[in-house]
C-alpha positions in Angstrom: -12.5 246.6 101.8 -15.8 248.2 100.9 -16.1 250.0 104.2 -12.7 251.7 103.8 -13.5 252.7 100.2 -16.8 254.3 101.3 -15.1 256.1 104.2 -12.4 257.5 101.9 -15.1 258.7 99.4 -17.2 260.3 102.1 -14.2 262.0 103.8 -12.9 263.3 100.5 -16.4 264.5 99.5 -17.0 266.3 102.8 -13.6 268.0 102.5 -14.4 269.2 98.9 -17.8 270.5 100.0 -16.3 272.4 103.0 -13.6 274.0 100.8 -16.1 274.9 98.1 -18.5 276.3 100.7 -15.7 278.5 102.2 -14.7 279.8 98.8 -18.2 280.7 97.8 -18.9 282.4 101.1 -15.7 284.5 100.8 -16.6 285.5 97.3 -20.1 286.5 98.3 -18.8 288.9 101.0 -16.4 290.9 98.9 -17.5 294.1 97.3 -15.4 296.7 95.6 -16.8 300.2 95.2 -15.1 301.9 92.3 -16.9 305.3 92.7 -17.7 307.1 95.9 -21.1 306.3 97.2 -23.2 309.2 98.7 -26.5 308.6 100.5 -28.7 311.5 101.4 -32.2 311.4 102.8 -34.0 314.7 103.1 -37.3 314.7 104.7 -39.4 317.4 106.4 -40.3 316.9 110.1 -43.7 315.3 110.6 -46.5 317.4 112.1 -47.8 315.1 114.9 -50.4 315.7 117.6 -49.4 314.8 121.2 -51.6 311.6 120.9 -49.6 310.5 117.9 -46.3 311.1 119.7 -47.3 308.7 122.6 -44.9 305.9 123.2 -45.8 302.8 125.1 -43.0 300.7 126.7 -44.0 297.2 127.7 -41.9 294.8 129.8 -43.1 291.2 129.7 -41.9 288.9 132.6 -42.5 285.2 131.8 -43.8 283.2 134.8 -43.3 279.6 133.7 -45.5 276.7 132.8 -49.2 277.3 132.9 -49.0 280.8 134.3 -49.7 284.1 132.5 -46.8 286.5 132.1 -46.7 289.7 134.1 -46.9 292.7 131.8 -45.8 296.2 132.9 -46.6 299.2 130.8 -45.2 302.7 130.9 -46.9 305.4 128.7 -44.7 308.4 127.7 -46.2 311.4 125.9 
């Protein structure tokens, strides 16, 4: 008799937690904007030297256990 009672309590408790979690998640995701939102970012272009504009692209190829990865680099100025 005890086992059935524990099972019923656990099942009911789990269902309540799942429904409560679903409701709180849905409430957290809703947002109502009553006024129009405008975002504006104004910034002057940066004065960079060619060395500061250099981009390095790295591709890392893993080799497996105990081996060093292969690293390929491409420098773009």
